[in-house]
N, C-alpha and C positions, 0 to 999 in steps of 0.2 A: 792522266787523261782528263781533260775538262769536259764535263757533261752537264747540261741543264735539264732538270726534270721537275715536274710539279708533284709534290707530295702533300697529302692531306695534313693540315696543321695539327689536328688532334693526334693523328698517327705518329707524326714526328715528335710531338711533345711526349707521348707515351714511350716512344723508343728511347728518347734521351733520358727519361726518368728511369726506365727499367734497365737500361744498359749501363748507366752511370758514366757514359762517355761525355766528355766536356764540350764537344762540338757536333753539329749536324753531320759534318763530313766523317768524323770518327764513328758516329752511330751508324751511318750508312755503310761504311767499310766493315764494321763489326758484323752487321747484318748480312752482308754479302759473304763474308768468311764463314759465318754460321750456316748459311744456305748451302755453300759448297761442301762443308764438312758433313752436314746432314745427308745430302745426296750421296756422298761417298760411303757413308755408313749404311745407307739403304742397299747399296750394291754389295757390300760385305754381308749384310743380313741375308741376302738371297742365297748365299753359299751355305747357310746353316743346314747341316744334315747331309751335305753333298760331298764333303771332304772327309776322308778316313784318316784319323790320327793314330799313329802306331807307337806313341810314347808311353811312358810309365808315369802316371799322375802322382802316385805315392812317392816315387823317386824324385820327381821334380819338386815336390813339396819339401822333402827331406833336404835336398840340396839348397833350397832357398833359406832354410833355417840355419844351415852351416855358414852361409855367407855373411 
């Protein structure tokens, strides 16, 4: 999808430096992916303490060592 937006030059320069992405497009796409991922994680965090787990943590740890 082609979109034209104005982005602050200093903000874009910092985004390119900190992301390591080679192009402005790649930096913007990486930022959008990160935003979506962060928002999804926030939804998951809201479930903390609201779901009852009925597993055996010690058994789970033992089975991972065997694999």
